[in-house]
DRENVOSE-493855 format. One record per residue (C-alpha): residue number from 1; residue in three letters; x, y, z. Coordinates in nm, 2 decimals, padded with zeros to 4 digits. Layout:
! DRENVOSE-493855
  resi  resn      xx      yy      zz
   NUM   ALA       X       Y       Z
...
***
This chain:
! DRENVOSE-493855
  resi  resn      xx      yy      zz
     1   MET  -00.18  -01.64  -03.53
     2   SER  -00.37  -01.32  -03.47
     3   ALA  -00.21  -01.02  -03.31
     4   LYS  -00.44  -01.04  -03.01
     5   THR  -00.36  -01.41  -02.95
     6   ARG   00.02  -01.34  -02.97
     7   ILE  -00.01  -01.05  -02.72
     8   GLN  -00.21  -01.28  -02.48
     9   ASP   00.07  -01.54  -02.51
    10   ALA   00.33  -01.28  -02.43
    11   LEU   00.13  -01.18  -02.13
    12   GLN   00.12  -01.54  -02.01
    13   VAL   00.50  -01.56  -02.05
    14   LEU   00.55  -01.24  -01.84
    15   LYS   00.32  -01.39  -01.57
    16   GLU   00.50  -01.73  -01.57
    17   LEU   00.84  -01.55  -01.55
    18   GLY   00.72  -01.38  -01.23
    19   MET   00.67  -01.02  -01.35
    20   PRO   00.47  -00.81  -01.10
    21   ARG   00.10  -00.76  -01.18
    22   GLU   00.17  -00.39  -01.27
    23   GLN   00.37  -00.51  -01.57
    24   GLN   00.13  -00.78  -01.68
    25   ASN  -00.02  -00.55  -01.95
    26   ASP  -00.03  -00.51  -02.32
    27   ARG   00.24  -00.24  -02.32
    28   THR   00.50  -00.47  -02.15
    29   ALA   00.39  -00.76  -02.37
    30   LEU   00.46  -00.55  -02.68
    31   CYS   00.80  -00.45  -02.54
    32   LEU   00.88  -00.82  -02.50
    33   LEU   00.76  -00.91  -02.85
    34   SER   00.96  -00.63  -03.01
    35   LEU   01.27  -00.73  -02.82
    36   LEU   01.22  -01.08  -02.96
    37   ASN   01.13  -00.95  -03.31
    38   LEU   00.82  -01.17  -03.30
    39   THR   00.55  -01.06  -03.54
    40   PRO   00.21  -01.25  -03.52
    41   GLU   00.31  -01.46  -03.82
    42   LYS   00.63  -01.60  -03.67
    43   LYS   00.67  -01.90  -03.44
    44   TRP   00.82  -01.87  -03.09
    45   SER   01.11  -02.08  -03.21
    46   GLU   01.20  -01.79  -03.45
    47   ALA   01.25  -01.54  -03.17
    48   GLU   01.56  -01.32  -03.21
    49   ALA   01.76  -01.08  -02.99
    50   PRO   01.80  -00.75  -03.17
    51   LEU   01.91  -00.43  -03.00
    52   VAL   01.60  -00.21  -02.97
    53   GLY   01.54   00.14  -02.84
    54   ILE   01.22   00.26  -02.68
    55   THR   01.09   00.46  -02.98
    56   PRO   01.15   00.16  -03.22
    57   MET   00.95  -00.06  -02.97
    58   MET   00.66   00.18  -02.99
    59   GLU   00.69   00.18  -03.37
    60   TYR   00.70  -00.20  -03.37
    61   ALA   00.38  -00.21  -03.17
    62   ARG   00.21   00.01  -03.42
    63   SER   00.34  -00.15  -03.74
    64   HIS   00.29  -00.52  -03.64
    65   TYR   00.02  -00.51  -03.38
    66   GLY  -00.19  -00.21  -03.46
    67   MET  -00.13  -00.06  -03.11
    68   LYS  -00.06   00.31  -03.15
    69   TYR   00.10   00.50  -02.86
    70   ALA   00.14   00.88  -02.84
    71   PRO   00.50   01.00  -02.85
    72   ASN   00.47   01.14  -02.50
    73   THR   00.42   00.79  -02.36
    74   ARG   00.78   00.70  -02.43
    75   GLU   00.88   00.76  -02.07
    76   THR   00.59   00.54  -01.96
    77   PHE   00.74   00.26  -02.17
    78   ARG   01.08   00.31  -02.01
    79   ARG   00.98   00.36  -01.65
    80   PHE   00.69   00.12  -01.61
    81   SER   00.78  -00.17  -01.85
    82   ILE   01.14  -00.18  -01.96
    83   HIS   01.28  -00.07  -01.62
    84   GLN   01.12  -00.36  -01.45
    85   MET   01.22  -00.61  -01.72
    86   VAL   01.58  -00.50  -01.67
    87   GLN   01.54  -00.54  -01.29
    88   ALA   01.40  -00.89  -01.34
    89   GLY   01.70  -00.99  -01.56
    90   LEU   01.48  -01.05  -01.86
    91   VAL   01.64  -00.77  -02.06
    92   LEU   01.99  -00.62  -02.08
    93   SER   02.05  -00.24  -02.10
    94   ASN   02.31  -00.12  -02.35
    95   PRO   02.49  -00.46  -02.39
    96   ASP   02.67  -00.32  -02.69
    97   ASN   02.82  -00.04  -02.47
    98   PRO   02.77  -00.08  -02.09
    99   THR   02.93   00.26  -02.03
   100   ARG   02.65   00.44  -02.22
   101   PRO   02.44   00.66  -01.99
   102   VAL   02.09   00.52  -01.94
   103   ASN   01.93   00.85  -02.03
   104   SER   02.12   00.86  -02.36
   105   PRO   01.90   00.89  -02.67
   106   LYS   02.12   00.60  -02.81
   107   THR   02.02   00.36  -02.53
   108   VAL   01.92   00.02  -02.65
   109   TYR   01.79  -00.30  -02.49
   110   GLN   01.83  -00.67  -02.57
   111   VAL   01.66  -00.98  -02.43
   112   ALA   01.89  -01.18  -02.21
   113   PRO   02.04  -01.49  -02.37
   114   ALA   01.88  -01.73  -02.11
   115   VAL   01.54  -01.58  -02.17
   116   LEU   01.58  -01.61  -02.55
   117   ASP   01.67  -01.97  -02.52
   118   LEU   01.37  -02.03  -02.30
   119   VAL   01.10  -01.85  -02.50
   120   ARG   01.21  -02.03  -02.82
   121   LYS   01.06  -02.34  -02.65
   122   HIS   00.73  -02.18  -02.57
   123   GLY   00.44  -02.40  -02.68
   124   THR   00.65  -02.72  -02.68
   125   ARG   00.60  -03.01  -02.45
   126   ASN   00.93  -02.92  -02.28
   127   TRP   00.81  -02.57  -02.19
   128   ASN   00.69  -02.64  -01.83
   129   ARG   01.01  -02.83  -01.74
   130   LEU   01.23  -02.56  -01.89
   131   LEU   01.03  -02.28  -01.73
   132   ALA   01.05  -02.45  -01.38
   133   ALA   01.43  -02.49  -01.42
   134   TYR   01.47  -02.12  -01.52
   135   ASN   01.25  -02.00  -01.23
   136   LYS   01.45  -02.22  -00.99
   137   ASN   01.77  -02.04  -01.09
   138   HIS   01.62  -01.69  -01.12
   139   THR   01.43  -01.53  -00.83
   140   SER   01.13  -01.35  -00.99
   141   LEU   01.09  -00.98  -00.97
   142   ALA   00.75  -01.02  -00.82
   143   ALA   00.90  -01.23  -00.54
   144   ARG   01.17  -00.97  -00.48
   145   TYR   00.92  -00.69  -00.47
   146   ALA   00.70  -00.88  -00.23
   147   ASN   01.00  -00.94   00.00
   148   ALA   01.10  -00.58  -00.01
   149   ARG   00.74  -00.48   00.08
   150   ARG   00.74  -00.72   00.37
   151   MET   01.07  -00.58   00.50
   152   LYS   00.91  -00.23   00.51
   153   LEU   00.59  -00.33   00.68
   154   ILE   00.52  -00.16   01.02
   155   PRO   00.48  -00.41   01.31
   156   VAL   00.23  -00.32   01.58
   157   ARG   00.28  -00.50   01.91
   158   MET  -00.04  -00.66   02.04
   159   ALA  -00.13  -00.91   02.30
   160   GLY  -00.21  -01.18   02.04
   161   GLY   00.11  -01.12   01.84
   162   ASP   00.23  -00.85   01.60
   163   VAL   00.01  -00.71   01.33
   164   LEU   00.18  -00.58   01.01
   165   LEU   00.06  -00.25   00.86
   166   THR   00.13  -00.11   00.52
   167   PRO   00.43   00.14   00.53
   168   GLY   00.34   00.51   00.56
   169   LYS   00.30   00.80   00.81
   170   HIS  -00.06   00.70   00.86
   171   SER   00.03   00.35   00.98
   172   LEU   00.31   00.49   01.20
   173   LEU   00.05   00.70   01.39
   174   ILE  -00.19   00.40   01.42
   175   ARG   00.10   00.21   01.58
   176   ASP   00.16   00.50   01.82
   177   VAL  -00.21   00.50   01.92
   178   VAL  -00.19   00.12   02.00
   179   GLU   00.15   00.13   02.17
   180   GLN   00.16   00.47   02.33
   181   PHE  -00.19   00.61   02.37
   182   ALA  -00.38   00.29   02.47
   183   PRO  -00.14   00.18   02.76
   184   ARG  -00.15   00.53   02.91
   185   PHE  -00.52   00.62   02.89
   186   THR  -00.71   00.28   02.83
   187   PRO  -00.48   00.01   02.98
   188   GLY  -00.60  -00.33   02.90
   189   ALA  -00.85  -00.22   02.64
   190   ASP  -00.95  -00.46   02.36
   191   ILE  -00.86  -00.35   02.01
   192   LEU  -01.17  -00.41   01.80
   193   SER  -01.04  -00.27   01.47
   194   LEU  -00.73  -00.12   01.31
   195   GLY  -00.75   00.03   00.96
   196   ASP  -00.48  -00.03   00.70
   197   THR  -00.42   00.17   00.38
   198   GLY  -00.31  -00.15   00.20
   199   LYS  -00.58  -00.40   00.28
   200   LYS  -00.85  -00.18   00.46
   201   TRP  -00.85  -00.39   00.78
   202   ALA  -00.55  -00.51   00.98
   203   VAL  -00.78  -00.60   01.27
   204   ARG  -01.16  -00.65   01.26
   205   ASP  -01.32  -00.81   01.56
   206   GLU  -01.68  -00.86   01.44
   207   ALA  -01.77  -01.07   01.75
   208   GLY  -01.64  -00.79   01.98
   209   PHE  -01.85  -00.54   01.80
   210   LYS  -02.16  -00.77   01.81
   211   LYS  -02.13  -00.80   02.19
   212   LEU  -02.17  -00.42   02.21
   213   GLY  -02.47  -00.43   01.98
   214   ILE  -02.29  -00.29   01.68
   215   LYS  -02.34  -00.43   01.33
   216   LEU  -02.05  -00.33   01.10
   217   ASP  -02.14  -00.16   00.77
   218   ASP  -01.89  -00.23   00.50
   219   HIS  -02.00   00.08   00.32
   220   GLY  -01.96   00.31   00.63
   221   LYS  -01.62   00.48   00.69
   222   MET  -01.48   00.33   01.01
   223   PRO  -01.25   00.51   01.25
   224   ASP  -00.88   00.43   01.21
   225   VAL  -00.87   00.26   01.55
   226   VAL  -01.15   00.14   01.78
   227   LEU  -01.07   00.05   02.14
   228   HIS  -01.30  -00.10   02.40
   229   ASP  -01.21   00.00   02.76
   230   THR  -01.39  -00.29   02.93
   231   ARG  -01.32  -00.16   03.28
   232   ARG  -01.52   00.16   03.22
   233   ASN  -01.72   00.03   02.93
   234   TRP  -01.60   00.31   02.70
   235   LEU  -01.57   00.27   02.32
   236   LEU  -01.30   00.49   02.19
   237   LEU  -01.33   00.59   01.82
   238   VAL  -00.99   00.72   01.71
   239   GLU  -00.92   00.91   01.39
   240   VAL  -00.55   00.95   01.31
   241   VAL  -00.45   01.26   01.12
   242   THR  -00.14   01.30   00.91
   243   SER  -00.29   01.49   00.62
   244   HIS  -00.67   01.49   00.66
   245   GLY  -00.96   01.36   00.86
   246   PRO  -00.99   01.50   01.21
   247   VAL  -01.31   01.46   01.42
   248   ASN  -01.48   01.78   01.31
   249   PRO  -01.85   01.85   01.37
   250   LYS  -01.95   01.66   01.05
   251   ARG  -01.74   01.35   01.14
   252   HIS  -01.86   01.37   01.50
   253   ALA  -02.22   01.35   01.39
   254   GLU  -02.14   01.06   01.15
   255   LEU  -01.97   00.86   01.41
   256   LYS  -02.25   00.92   01.66
   257   ALA  -02.50   00.79   01.41
   258   GLN  -02.28   00.49   01.30
   259   PHE  -02.24   00.37   01.66
   260   VAL  -02.58   00.48   01.80
   261   LYS  -02.66   00.13   01.92
   262   SER  -02.34   00.09   02.11
   263   LYS  -02.38  -00.05   02.47
   264   ALA  -02.06   00.13   02.56
   265   GLY  -02.02   00.50   02.60
   266   LEU  -01.86   00.67   02.30
   267   VAL  -01.54   00.87   02.33
   268   PHE  -01.42   01.06   02.02
   269   VAL  -01.04   01.10   01.98
   270   THR  -00.83   01.27   01.71
   271   ALA  -00.47   01.17   01.71
   272   PHE  -00.20   01.38   01.56
   273   PRO   00.17   01.31   01.52
   274   THR   00.29   01.66   01.62
   275   ARG   00.15   01.98   01.76
   276   SER   00.23   02.17   01.44
   277   ILE   00.01   01.94   01.24
   278   MET  -00.26   01.97   01.51
   279   ASN  -00.25   02.35   01.48
   280   ARG  -00.35   02.32   01.11
   281   TYR  -00.68   02.16   01.21
   282   TRP  -00.74   02.33   01.55
   283   ASN  -01.04   02.54   01.42
   284   GLU  -01.20   02.23   01.27
   285   LEU  -01.21   02.01   01.59
   286   ALA  -01.55   01.93   01.74
   287   TRP  -01.65   02.01   02.10
   288   GLU  -01.69   01.71   02.32
   289   THR  -01.40   01.53   02.17
   290   GLU  -01.04   01.45   02.28
   291   VAL  -00.71   01.53   02.12
   292   TRP  -00.39   01.33   02.16
   293   VAL  -00.05   01.42   02.01
   294   ALA   00.21   01.15   01.97
   295   GLU   00.51   01.37   02.03
   296   HIS   00.36   01.45   02.38
   297   PRO   00.22   01.10   02.46
   298   ASP   00.15   01.17   02.84
   299   HIS  -00.10   01.44   02.78
   300   MET  -00.45   01.48   02.64
   301   ILE  -00.65   01.78   02.53
   302   HIS  -01.02   01.78   02.63
   303   LEU  -01.25   01.99   02.42
   304   ASN  -01.53   01.93   02.67
   305   GLY  -01.59   02.27   02.84
   306   SER  -01.71   02.28   03.20
   307   ARG  -01.69   01.90   03.25
   308   PHE  -01.32   01.94   03.34
   309   LEU  -01.34   02.29   03.50
   310   GLY  -01.13   02.31   03.81
   311   PRO  -00.77   02.30   03.93
   312   TYR  -00.55   02.00   03.85
   313   HIS  -00.39   02.02   04.20
   314   LYS  -00.55   02.11   04.54
   315   PRO  -00.42   02.44   04.67
   316   PRO  -00.23   02.44   05.01
   317   LYS  -00.46   02.49   05.31
   318   ARG  -00.47   02.84   05.46
   319   LYS  -00.39   02.90   05.82
   320   GLY  -00.69   02.80   06.03
   321   GLN  -00.86   02.61   05.74
   322   LYS  -00.98   02.26   05.82
***
């Protein structure tokens, strides 16, 4: 068997054992092969379970598979291949001395007994049955990671049911725009789109945009939130800012051009989580735009000049004034 074929087989084993996609790579496959002491010439039934350190794994990859890794990638092997294999229960850390510190230069790893028994049957007609039995009794790391990610997702309450956003400060501010800004300033507005850092779109109402004469361009950078205030026929284009991206003059011009055919009037909004973050970008903000700060949700800042010139409250009438 060629080295390339054996590595491909090891990759398939990692996939079938439920390793995350990030560990389905040559480096992790070579870690597994070295832990099994499987050279290209050996059969899977000849797999063994020696104690192996990180540096010997790298040397094994070079000697038997022609894959040379620089010495400074040792930490990459440990953090992004072996660590996950240990988490998945495929590999044991320091089974000869469990009290040995993980960062000890003497740290060694060994394939778990149940995994050794299983991989020795790879390629036999019993493989699929034995693999299914193993996976039934061992929750895969990919499944555990996915569950952990689901638990961290940020729910956004919407009329049609919750929408889940990828965890992060950006998503938290998008949630605040939907749950705090919209009910105060555009009650009953339709949410036409919500951006998401994980999957680009959490909401994308193409039919709603089409009714307003807008054809979406997948290559154009959409605002983080788009709201349609149907009562006043306003289209609010909201950019949320936690680290970059306010509605500055350049972005203002881009959005005007992008939504030039809109049948609804355009309103440009920059949302910040705090006033201190807003202050970093104050000099960049474009005129004829709005600013909303989540920590003060009842107020808006209008960069609109004379449009709003005048007192907020009527003064008391003077004596003799009608």
